C-alpha positions as CSV (number, residue, x, y, z in Angstrom):
1,M,-15.7,-37.1,11.0
2,D,-17.7,-32.9,12.0
3,A,-16.8,-33.4,15.8
4,G,-13.2,-33.8,14.4
5,M,-13.5,-30.7,11.9
6,N,-15.0,-28.5,15.0
7,T,-12.0,-29.6,17.2
8,S,-9.5,-28.4,15.2
9,T,-11.7,-25.0,14.2
10,H,-11.9,-24.6,18.2
11,L,-8.1,-25.4,18.9
12,K,-7.1,-23.0,16.4
13,A,-9.3,-20.5,17.2
14,Q,-7.6,-20.9,21.0
15,A,-4.1,-20.7,19.2
16,R,-4.5,-17.3,17.1
17,C,-7.1,-14.4,18.1
18,P,-8.2,-12.2,15.5
19,L,-6.6,-8.9,14.9
20,Q,-4.0,-9.5,17.7
21,E,-0.5,-8.6,17.4
22,H,1.6,-10.9,15.4
23,F,5.1,-12.0,17.0
24,L,7.7,-13.7,14.3
25,P,9.4,-16.7,16.1
26,R,12.7,-15.8,17.4
27,K,15.8,-17.9,15.4
28,N,18.1,-19.9,17.3
29,S,20.9,-17.6,19.3
30,K,23.7,-19.4,17.3
31,E,22.5,-18.3,13.8
32,N,23.0,-14.7,12.1
33,L,25.3,-13.7,14.2
34,D,27.1,-10.2,13.7
35,R,30.5,-10.3,12.1
36,F,33.2,-8.1,12.7
37,I,34.1,-6.8,9.5
38,P,37.3,-4.9,9.2
39,N,38.5,-1.9,7.3
40,R,41.2,-2.9,5.7
41,S,41.9,0.7,4.3
42,A,43.1,1.3,7.9
43,M,45.4,-1.2,7.9
44,D,49.3,-1.1,7.2
45,F,49.8,-4.7,6.5
46,D,53.7,-4.0,5.7
47,Y,54.5,-3.1,9.2
48,A,52.3,-6.0,10.2
49,H,54.1,-8.0,8.7
50,Y,57.3,-6.7,9.8
51,A,56.1,-6.5,13.4
52,L,55.7,-10.3,13.4
53,T,59.0,-11.6,11.3
54,E,61.6,-9.0,12.3
55,G,60.6,-6.8,15.1
56,N,61.9,-8.7,17.8
57,K,65.2,-9.9,16.2
58,G,67.1,-7.0,17.8
59,K,65.3,-7.2,21.0
60,D,68.6,-9.4,22.6
61,Q,71.1,-7.1,21.1
62,V,72.4,-4.5,23.5
63,S,71.5,-0.8,22.7
64,S,73.2,2.4,23.8
65,P,70.8,5.5,24.5
66,S,71.9,7.2,21.3
67,R,70.9,3.8,19.3
68,E,67.5,4.3,21.1
69,A,66.7,7.9,20.8
70,Y,68.0,7.4,16.7
71,R,65.2,4.7,17.0
72,K,62.5,6.3,18.3
73,Q,63.8,9.3,15.8
74,L,63.3,7.2,13.1
75,A,60.1,5.9,14.0
76,E,58.2,9.2,14.7
77,T,60.1,10.3,11.1
78,M,58.5,6.9,9.1
79,N,55.3,6.9,10.7
80,L,55.9,3.4,12.6
81,N,55.1,4.5,16.1
82,H,52.2,1.6,15.6
83,T,50.4,0.4,18.8
84,R,47.9,-1.9,16.9
85,I,48.1,-4.3,14.0
86,L,44.1,-3.8,13.5
87,A,43.3,-0.1,13.2
88,F,40.1,1.7,13.1
89,R,40.8,5.2,11.8
90,N,38.8,8.6,12.0
91,K,38.1,10.1,8.8
92,P,40.5,12.6,7.4
93,Q,40.0,16.6,7.7
94,A,38.4,18.4,5.5
95,P,41.4,19.9,3.1
96,V,41.8,23.5,4.1
97,D,41.2,26.0,0.9
98,L,44.2,28.0,0.5
99,L,42.8,30.1,-2.3
100,P,40.6,33.2,-1.2
101,T,37.0,32.3,-2.5
102,D,34.8,35.2,-4.2
103,H,32.0,34.9,-2.2
104,S,29.9,37.3,-4.9
105,A,30.5,34.6,-7.7
106,S,29.4,32.0,-5.2
107,L,26.3,33.4,-4.3
108,H,25.5,33.5,-8.2
109,H,26.3,30.0,-9.0
110,Q,24.9,28.0,-5.6
111,P,22.2,25.0,-6.9
112,K,18.5,25.2,-6.5
113,S,17.3,23.8,-3.3
114,V,16.1,20.0,-4.0
115,K,13.8,18.5,-1.5
116,P,14.7,16.0,0.4
117,R,14.0,12.5,-0.5
118,R,11.1,11.1,1.6
119,Y,11.8,8.0,4.0
120,I,9.9,5.1,3.4
121,P,10.1,2.0,5.9
122,Q,10.6,-1.5,4.3
123,T,8.8,-3.1,7.2
124,S,5.4,-3.3,8.5
125,E,4.7,-1.0,10.9
126,R,2.4,-3.5,13.1
127,T,1.2,-7.2,12.1
128,L,-2.0,-8.5,13.5
129,D,-3.1,-12.0,12.8
130,A,-6.1,-12.4,10.3
131,P,-6.9,-16.7,10.8
132,D,-9.8,-17.8,8.2
133,I,-9.0,-14.9,5.7
134,V,-10.6,-16.4,2.4
135,D,-7.8,-16.4,0.0
136,D,-9.7,-15.6,-3.2
137,F,-8.7,-13.2,-5.8
138,Y,-12.1,-12.0,-7.0
139,L,-13.3,-11.1,-3.1
140,N,-13.1,-7.4,-1.2
141,L,-12.6,-8.3,2.3
142,L,-11.1,-5.1,3.6
143,D,-12.1,-1.6,3.9
144,W,-10.8,1.4,6.2
145,G,-13.9,3.8,7.0
146,S,-14.0,7.5,7.6
147,A,-13.7,7.1,11.2
148,N,-10.8,5.8,11.5
149,V,-12.2,1.9,12.0
150,L,-11.0,-0.8,9.6
151,A,-13.8,-3.6,9.3
152,I,-12.2,-7.2,8.1
153,A,-14.0,-10.2,7.0
154,L,-12.4,-13.7,8.2
155,G,-14.5,-16.4,7.4
156,H,-17.7,-15.9,8.5
157,T,-17.2,-13.2,10.7
158,V,-16.7,-9.3,10.6
159,Y,-14.2,-7.6,12.7
160,L,-13.9,-3.8,13.5
161,W,-10.4,-2.6,14.4
162,D,-10.4,1.1,15.6
163,A,-7.0,2.7,14.8
164,S,-7.0,5.0,17.8
165,T,-7.3,2.8,20.5
166,G,-6.2,-0.3,18.8
167,S,-9.4,-2.5,20.0
168,T,-10.8,-4.9,18.4
169,S,-14.7,-5.8,18.3
170,E,-16.7,-8.6,16.4
171,L,-19.9,-6.7,14.2
172,V,-21.8,-10.1,13.3
173,T,-21.3,-14.0,12.4
174,I,-23.1,-14.8,9.4
175,D,-24.9,-18.1,9.1
176,E,-23.6,-21.1,8.0
177,E,-25.9,-21.4,5.4
178,K,-25.3,-17.6,3.9
179,G,-21.9,-17.1,4.2
180,P,-18.8,-16.7,3.9
181,V,-18.6,-13.0,3.9
182,T,-17.7,-12.2,0.0
183,S,-17.3,-8.2,0.4
184,I,-17.6,-5.5,3.2
185,N,-17.2,-1.4,2.4
186,W,-18.2,1.3,4.4
187,A,-20.3,4.2,3.8
188,P,-19.2,7.7,3.4
189,D,-20.5,8.4,7.1
190,G,-17.6,5.9,8.3
191,R,-20.7,4.5,10.5
192,H,-22.9,2.2,8.4
193,V,-21.0,-0.8,6.8
194,A,-22.7,-3.1,3.8
195,V,-21.8,-6.8,3.7
196,G,-21.9,-9.1,0.7
197,L,-22.6,-12.7,1.4
198,N,-22.0,-15.8,-0.5
199,N,-25.8,-16.5,-1.1
200,S,-26.5,-13.4,-3.3
201,E,-28.1,-10.9,0.3
202,V,-26.3,-7.8,1.3
203,Q,-26.5,-6.6,4.7
204,L,-26.2,-3.0,6.1
205,W,-25.3,-2.4,9.7
206,D,-24.9,0.0,12.3
207,S,-21.4,-0.2,13.9
208,G,-22.1,2.5,16.6
209,S,-25.1,0.2,18.0
210,N,-24.0,-3.5,16.4
211,R,-27.3,-4.0,14.9
212,Q,-28.8,-4.9,11.6
213,L,-30.7,-2.1,9.7
214,R,-32.0,-4.2,6.5
215,T,-31.1,-6.8,4.2
216,L,-31.1,-6.5,-0.1
217,K,-32.3,-9.1,-1.8
218,G,-32.9,-9.8,-5.4
219,C,-29.9,-7.9,-6.5
220,H,-28.1,-11.1,-7.5
221,Q,-28.2,-14.9,-8.3
222,S,-25.2,-15.5,-6.5
223,R,-22.3,-14.4,-4.4
224,V,-22.0,-10.4,-3.9
225,G,-17.8,-10.2,-4.3
226,S,-17.7,-6.3,-4.8
227,L,-19.5,-2.8,-3.5
228,A,-19.3,1.0,-3.6
229,W,-20.6,3.5,-2.0
230,N,-22.0,6.6,-3.8
231,N,-23.8,8.8,-1.2
232,H,-26.8,7.1,-0.6
233,I,-26.5,4.7,-3.3
234,L,-25.1,1.4,-2.7
235,T,-23.6,-0.6,-5.8
236,T,-23.4,-4.1,-5.9
237,G,-20.8,-6.4,-8.1
238,G,-22.1,-10.2,-8.4
239,M,-20.8,-13.8,-9.8
240,D,-23.7,-13.5,-12.3
241,G,-22.0,-10.6,-13.9
242,Q,-24.8,-7.8,-13.1
243,I,-24.2,-4.6,-11.4
244,V,-27.0,-3.0,-9.2
245,N,-27.9,0.2,-7.8
246,N,-29.6,0.4,-4.7
247,D,-31.3,3.4,-2.9
248,V,-30.8,2.3,0.6
249,R,-33.9,4.9,1.5
250,I,-36.6,3.3,0.3
251,R,-38.5,0.1,0.3
252,S,-37.6,-0.7,-3.6
253,H,-34.0,0.0,-3.8
254,I,-32.8,-1.8,-6.8
255,V,-33.0,1.5,-9.0
256,E,-30.5,0.8,-11.8
257,T,-28.8,-2.5,-13.4
258,Y,-25.6,-2.1,-15.4
259,R,-25.0,-5.6,-17.8
260,G,-22.3,-6.0,-19.7
261,H,-19.6,-8.1,-17.9
262,T,-20.0,-11.9,-19.0
263,Q,-18.2,-13.1,-15.6
264,E,-17.8,-12.4,-12.1
265,V,-17.6,-8.4,-11.2
266,C,-14.7,-8.5,-8.8
267,G,-14.1,-5.0,-9.0
268,L,-16.0,-1.6,-8.1
269,K,-15.1,2.0,-7.5
270,W,-17.0,5.4,-8.2
271,S,-15.2,8.7,-9.5
272,G,-14.3,11.0,-6.8
273,S,-17.3,13.3,-8.4
274,G,-19.9,10.1,-8.1
275,Q,-20.3,10.6,-12.0
276,Q,-18.5,7.9,-13.5
277,L,-18.5,3.8,-12.0
278,A,-15.9,1.9,-13.4
279,S,-15.9,-2.0,-12.9
280,G,-13.7,-5.2,-13.6
281,G,-14.5,-8.4,-14.1
282,N,-13.2,-11.9,-14.7
283,D,-13.9,-11.6,-18.4
284,N,-10.9,-9.2,-18.6
285,V,-13.2,-6.2,-19.8
286,V,-13.2,-2.9,-17.4
287,H,-16.5,-0.8,-18.2
288,I,-17.1,3.2,-17.8
289,W,-20.5,3.6,-16.8
290,D,-21.8,7.6,-16.4
291,R,-24.3,7.6,-13.8
292,S,-25.7,10.7,-15.9
293,V,-27.2,8.4,-18.5
294,A,-28.6,5.7,-15.8
295,S,-32.0,4.6,-16.1
296,S,-34.2,2.4,-14.1
297,N,-36.7,1.4,-17.1
298,S,-33.8,-0.2,-19.3
299,T,-30.2,-1.8,-19.0
300,T,-27.6,1.0,-19.4
301,Q,-25.3,1.1,-21.6
302,W,-21.8,1.9,-20.8
303,L,-19.8,4.9,-21.6
304,H,-16.9,2.6,-22.5
305,R,-15.6,-0.8,-23.0
306,L,-12.0,-1.5,-22.3
307,E,-10.8,-5.1,-23.7
308,E,-6.9,-4.4,-23.5
309,H,-6.2,-6.7,-20.4
310,T,-5.8,-10.2,-20.9
311,S,-6.6,-11.2,-17.7
312,A,-8.9,-10.9,-14.9
313,V,-9.3,-7.1,-13.4
314,K,-10.0,-6.2,-9.8
315,A,-7.4,-4.0,-9.1
316,L,-9.1,-0.1,-10.0
317,A,-7.9,3.2,-8.7
318,W,-9.4,6.9,-9.6
319,C,-6.8,9.2,-9.5
320,P,-7.6,12.0,-6.4
321,F,-5.6,14.8,-8.4
322,Q,-6.4,14.3,-12.0
323,A,-10.3,14.1,-13.1
324,N,-11.0,11.1,-14.8
325,L,-7.8,9.6,-14.7
326,L,-8.2,5.8,-13.7
327,A,-5.5,3.3,-13.1
328,T,-6.2,-0.7,-13.7
329,G,-4.5,-3.7,-12.6
330,G,-4.5,-7.1,-14.3
331,G,-4.1,-10.6,-12.9
332,G,-1.4,-13.1,-13.4
333,G,-2.1,-13.7,-17.0
334,D,-1.8,-10.1,-17.3
335,R,0.5,-8.4,-14.7
336,T,0.4,-5.0,-16.3
337,I,-1.4,-1.4,-14.8
338,K,-2.8,0.4,-17.1
339,F,-4.0,4.4,-17.4
340,W,-7.0,5.4,-18.7
341,N,-8.2,8.6,-20.1
342,T,-12.3,8.2,-19.4
343,H,-13.4,11.1,-21.5
344,T,-12.1,9.5,-24.4
345,G,-11.5,5.7,-23.4
346,A,-7.9,5.8,-24.8
347,C,-5.3,3.9,-22.5
348,L,-2.7,6.9,-21.6
349,N,0.2,3.8,-20.4
350,S,0.9,0.5,-19.6
351,V,3.6,-0.8,-17.1
352,D,4.4,-4.6,-17.1
353,T,5.2,-4.8,-13.4
354,G,6.2,-8.3,-13.7
355,S,3.2,-10.4,-11.2
356,Q,-0.5,-10.3,-11.0
357,V,-1.6,-7.0,-9.3
358,C,-3.9,-7.6,-6.8
359,S,-4.9,-4.2,-5.5
360,L,-4.1,-0.1,-6.1
361,L,-4.2,2.8,-4.2
362,W,-3.3,6.3,-5.7
363,S,-1.2,8.8,-2.4
364,K,-3.8,11.6,-1.4
365,N,-0.8,13.8,-0.4
366,E,1.9,12.9,-3.4
367,R,1.8,12.0,-7.3
368,E,2.6,8.1,-6.2
369,L,0.4,5.2,-7.0
370,L,0.9,2.2,-4.9
371,S,0.0,-1.4,-6.3
372,S,0.0,-5.3,-4.0
373,H,1.1,-8.1,-5.9
374,G,1.2,-11.7,-5.8
375,F,3.4,-14.8,-7.3
376,T,6.4,-14.3,-7.0
377,Q,7.5,-12.1,-4.3
378,N,4.3,-10.9,-2.8
379,Q,5.2,-7.6,-2.2
380,L,3.7,-4.0,-2.0
381,T,5.2,-1.5,-5.0
382,L,5.2,2.6,-5.0
383,W,5.8,4.3,-7.9
384,K,6.6,8.0,-9.1
385,Y,3.2,8.9,-11.3
386,P,3.5,10.0,-14.3
387,S,7.2,8.0,-14.7
388,M,6.4,5.0,-13.1
389,V,9.8,4.7,-11.4
390,K,9.8,2.2,-8.8
391,M,10.5,4.3,-5.3
392,A,10.2,1.1,-2.7
393,E,9.3,-2.2,-2.8
394,L,7.9,-3.6,0.8
395,T,8.6,-7.1,1.5
396,G,7.1,-9.3,4.5
397,H,3.9,-11.3,3.3
398,T,4.3,-14.9,2.7
399,S,1.7,-15.4,0.0
400,R,-0.4,-12.6,-2.5
401,V,-1.4,-9.6,-0.9
402,L,-4.7,-9.5,-2.0
403,Y,-6.4,-6.8,-0.4
404,M,-5.2,-3.3,0.3
405,A,-7.1,-0.4,2.5
406,Q,-6.1,3.4,3.3
407,S,-6.5,5.3,6.4
408,P,-8.3,8.3,6.7
409,D,-5.5,10.8,6.5
410,G,-4.1,8.7,3.7
411,C,-0.6,7.9,5.2
412,T,-0.8,4.2,6.2
413,V,-2.1,1.7,4.1
414,A,-3.7,-2.0,5.9
415,S,-2.6,-5.0,3.6
416,A,-4.0,-8.2,4.3
417,A,-2.9,-11.8,2.4
418,G,-3.2,-15.0,2.1
419,D,-0.7,-16.1,4.9
420,E,-3.4,-15.0,7.4
421,T,-2.1,-11.9,8.4
422,L,-2.7,-8.1,8.0
423,R,-0.2,-5.2,8.3
424,F,0.6,-1.6,8.5
425,W,2.6,0.4,6.2
426,N,3.5,4.0,6.6
427,V,4.2,4.3,2.8
428,F,2.8,7.9,2.0
429,G,4.0,9.2,5.0
430,V,3.1,12.5,7.2
431,P,1.3,15.3,4.8
432,E,2.9,18.3,4.9
433,T,1.2,21.3,6.5
434,A,-0.7,23.4,4.1
435,K,0.4,26.8,4.7
436,K,-3.0,28.8,4.1
437,A,-2.7,31.2,1.2
438,A,-4.4,34.5,1.1
439,P,-7.5,34.1,-0.9
440,K,-6.7,35.6,-4.3
441,A,-9.0,38.3,-5.8
442,V,-11.2,36.8,-8.5
443,H,-11.1,39.4,-11.2
444,E,-13.9,39.5,-14.0
445,P,-13.3,39.5,-17.4
446,F,-12.4,42.6,-19.2
447,S,-13.0,44.3,-16.2
448,H,-10.6,46.7,-17.6
449,V,-12.4,47.3,-20.6
450,N,-14.9,50.3,-20.4
451,R,-18.4,49.3,-20.7
452,I,-20.9,50.3,-22.7
453,R,-24.5,51.3,-20.5
């Protein structure tokens, strides 16, 4: 039986190479042929009926030159000089304005210039094969580093895809007794990557030299499904409900432990300032932890405990343009995106998306939020913030879109799904070149008042 399984795995590996271009099979050439759809507004059915029934009756009669001249004149007058029954017509010319235009008045009433709406491609720019990706809602198996290299875990192997060159390399294959890989996260330098494992260990790798630097042990009792870097601190979340801060520079790496979740920690995100940590769990709870009050001697108390979700919370995203604004997404029993003020713990808004929320990403260039979903459409939805009006829905995946990662420039999003494909979307557009504004002079308060010496 084992031999049969190995043979099938080998054949599958031969059939599909990881991170190779994925081409959809062509449909039957007889299917979906283009149809000619006539423009009925350009047809004269009355004349067509006359030409088919009455038009030839007078052909046998003898016509004199005067009769023929009269017929042509009548045809021109009645616009009956048709050469085809089905005809295409050009657009009518613009009407001529016979009244003089008051240019001075029009200048005063010109509408304000409206920013042209950005074009959002509805299909993925590129699709790569991702065989053996683990279809597990609680894991985090995709990350895009600052050096423009995408890391993805497929089963027991971590692959690196260089977005600049399109080349693929294998970083590591984990032993059967330790794997599969359950989480992956790039360090801020874009060179070092953390790999969480099913056996509760975390490995640190140097992607430049393909060398393992160290293994972090003793943090958890079971698999490590979520990771988050904060400078030299690597935060790990486990199925045991614990969250651990690890200082990777020192031998005794465990520096803080956060206890608050009663089930698996499936989402971890540090705020842009590095002061607050958001955690989401399978217990439907979101915690906000404050780094400034963390202690290595005792269990750190959370800053806020948010219990409004009714399903597991994996999707977490800190807003890049508004500090202390956090977006969270609930699983299949919840289906909502909620927005929180992490200063006060207040819920600012809640939007029912209609399907499981697997991942969230903010645009770095616009006030927009991207969400990925499961049943029923397995789509990516782009929202305008704060109105939460849908700007686009991107479809193509045939299974729930579990993982998303954003390119360093913020324009492209990679999505990986249970359908074993990795897709790239130009959803956030090209950032506009920021105009270099002259530095404003900073005036000292009350500078116009004479000082008392």
